[in-house]
C-alpha positions in Angstrom: 6.0 2.5 -5.8 4.2 3.1 -2.5 0.5 3.0 -3.2 -2.7 3.4 -1.3 -5.3 0.7 -1.7 -8.2 2.9 -0.6 -10.7 1.9 2.2 -11.2 -1.7 1.1 -13.9 -1.6 -1.6 -12.1 -2.8 -4.7 -14.0 -0.2 -6.8 -12.4 2.6 -4.8 -8.8 1.9 -5.7 -7.2 4.5 -8.0 -6.6 3.7 -11.7 -2.9 4.4 -11.2 -2.6 2.0 -8.3 -4.4 -0.7 -10.2 -2.2 -0.2 -13.2 1.0 -0.7 -11.2 -0.4 -3.7 -9.3 -1.2 -5.4 -12.6 2.5 -5.2 -13.7 4.3 -5.5 -10.4 6.8 -8.3 -9.8 6.5 -8.0 -6.0 3.7 -6.6 -3.9 4.4 -6.0 -0.2 0.9 -5.8 1.4 -0.3 -4.0 4.5 -2.7 -5.8 6.9 -5.5 -3.4 6.0 -5.6 -4.3 2.3 -8.6 -6.5 1.5 -8.1 -9.9 -0.1 -10.6 -8.8 -2.7 -8.2 -6.1 -3.9 -5.3 -8.5 -4.2 -7.5 -10.9 -6.2 -8.8 -8.3 -8.5 -5.7 -6.2 -9.2 -2.4 -7.9 -8.4 -0.5 -9.5 -11.3 -1.1 -13.2 -10.9 2.6 -13.8 -11.4 3.6 -11.4 -8.7 5.1 -12.5 -5.4 2.8 -11.2 -2.7 4.4 -10.7 0.7 2.1 -10.0 3.7 3.8 -7.5 5.9 1.2 -6.2 8.3 1.3 -4.7 11.7 -1.2 -5.0 14.5 0.0 -3.0 17.6 0.8 -5.8 20.0 -2.0 -8.2 18.8 -1.1 -11.2 16.8 1.5 -11.4 14.1 3.3 -8.2 13.2 6.1 -7.5 10.8 8.8 -5.2 12.0 9.3 -2.0 10.1 13.0 -2.8 9.6 12.0 -6.0 7.9 9.6 -4.2 5.6 12.3 -1.6 4.8 14.8 -4.4 4.0 12.3 -6.1 1.7 11.8 -2.9 -0.3 15.6 -2.5 -0.7 16.3 -6.2 -1.5 13.7 -6.6 -4.2 14.4 -3.2 -5.8 18.1 -4.0 -6.0 17.1 -7.1 -7.9 15.5 -4.8 -10.5 12.0 -6.0 -9.5 9.0 -3.6 -9.8 7.9 -3.4 -6.2 4.6 -2.0 -5.0 4.3 -1.4 -1.3 0.5 -1.5 -0.9 -1.1 0.2 2.1 -4.7 0.5 3.2 -6.4 3.8 2.7 -4.0 6.6 1.7 -0.2 6.1 2.2 0.3 9.4 4.0 -2.4 8.8 6.7 -1.6 6.5 9.7 1.3 4.7 8.1 5.0 4.4 8.4 5.6 5.8 5.0 8.3 8.2 6.2 10.5 5.3 7.4 10.1 3.6 4.1 10.8 6.7 2.0 13.9 7.5 4.1 15.1 3.9 3.5 14.6 4.2 -0.3 16.3 7.6 -0.4 19.3 6.3 1.7 19.6 3.4 -0.8 19.2 5.6 -3.9 16.1 3.8 -5.0 13.7 5.8 -7.0 10.1 5.8 -5.9 6.7 7.3 -6.6 3.9 7.8 -4.1 0.4 6.9 -5.4 -2.2 8.3 -3.0 -5.3 6.3 -2.1 -8.7 7.2 -1.0 -8.7 7.5 2.8 -11.2 5.5 4.9 -12.6 8.8 6.2 -13.5 10.0 2.7 -14.9 6.7 1.7 -17.1 6.5 4.8 -18.3 10.1 4.2 -19.2 9.3 0.6 -21.1 6.1 1.5 -23.0 7.8 4.3 -24.0 10.6 2.1 -22.7 13.2 4.5 -20.0 15.5 3.1 -17.1 16.1 5.4 -17.5 19.9 4.9 -21.3 19.9 5.6 -22.3 22.9 7.6 
């Protein structure tokens, strides 16, 4: 599973993402996912692997390493959730990860999340389509 965690507020994660996190064996977490979401939703028995990126600042996990983690754990028949901040299809390397899963014949599902832009618009009370 590749799931979006939403914009950080634990109340803005999707039901589907929370359901999979509660049963996951392994959760590979993006740097933008809040600790609060991990505490609230991740199976306490799951292995949590922090695999964040930070464009040249501080610790950063190489994309090839993340891809290999996805393959290694999936081939061990573990339920793996790759948890990304916001929505998985916005500002992420999801294509690299999907190509890796396809190349290794690993089935996957994309679970969209609420983007930070949508969350910010909702909290500010200004619709994105306001005239």
